[in-house]
N, C-alpha and C positions, 0 to 999 in steps of 0.2 A: 323137594330139593330142585334147584334151577339147573337146567342143562347147559353146560358150557362145552363148546366144541374143543377147546384146549385151554390149559393153564398158562398164563403168560404174565411175566412181571412188567412188561412194557404197556399192557393195556389193562384198564380197569373193568369193572363189570358192565359198563355202558360201551365198551370197546372204544374208549377215547384214549389217545396217547398220553402215556405218563412222562413226567419230566425226564426220566432216565432215557426213554426212547428219543425224545427231543435233543438230549445231550449227545446221544450216540450218533445221530444223523447230522448234527451241526456241522462237523468238519467237511462233509460231503456235499453240503447244500449248494454253495457257489459252483463247484466243479460240476455237479450233475445238471444244474441250471444251464451252465454255458454248453455242456455236451448236448443237452436237449435242444437248446436254440440253434446250435449248429446243424444237428440232424434235421430239424424242421426247415431251416434255411436252405439246405441242400435239397430236400425234397421239393420245397416250392420252386427253387431255381430250375430243378430238372423239369417239373411240370409246366413251367411257364415258357421255357425255351422252345423255339419252334425250328424245325429242320427245314432247310431250304432245298428243293428238288430242282434246281435250275440245271443240273448236269444229267437229269433223266430225260431220255427222249420219248415224247408223248406222240403217238401217231395221231394225224389230223382226224381220221375216221376210224371208229371202232371196226374191229374185225367182224365179219358177218359169217357166222357158223350156219351150216345147213341145219334146218330144224328137223327134229325127229318127228315121225308121224304122231298125230295126237292119238289119244286112247281109242276115241270113236272109229278113226280111220283104221286102226290096227284091228279093232273088232270086225269092221266091215271087210277088210282084206281077209281075215281069217274065215269068215262065213262064206265069202265068195270061193275061197280056195277048197272049202269042204264040198262044194256043189259039183 
């Protein structure tokens, strides 16, 4: 006996759509296509648009932060403190 995950009148044994399924989907084909194209257009439009940062003040020179001592310096200081 052949295993079938489900019994459906919309698909045949090779899992191809039957005419009943195609008839049931037909009224929604144009609406779904337009909706899908609109969503894709919005996503592409958002991804393509670029933000202008003209109102952001950028400092001429980056801020210099004091550097933390390196690991070897920390170890050396700890050894000297132990003596």
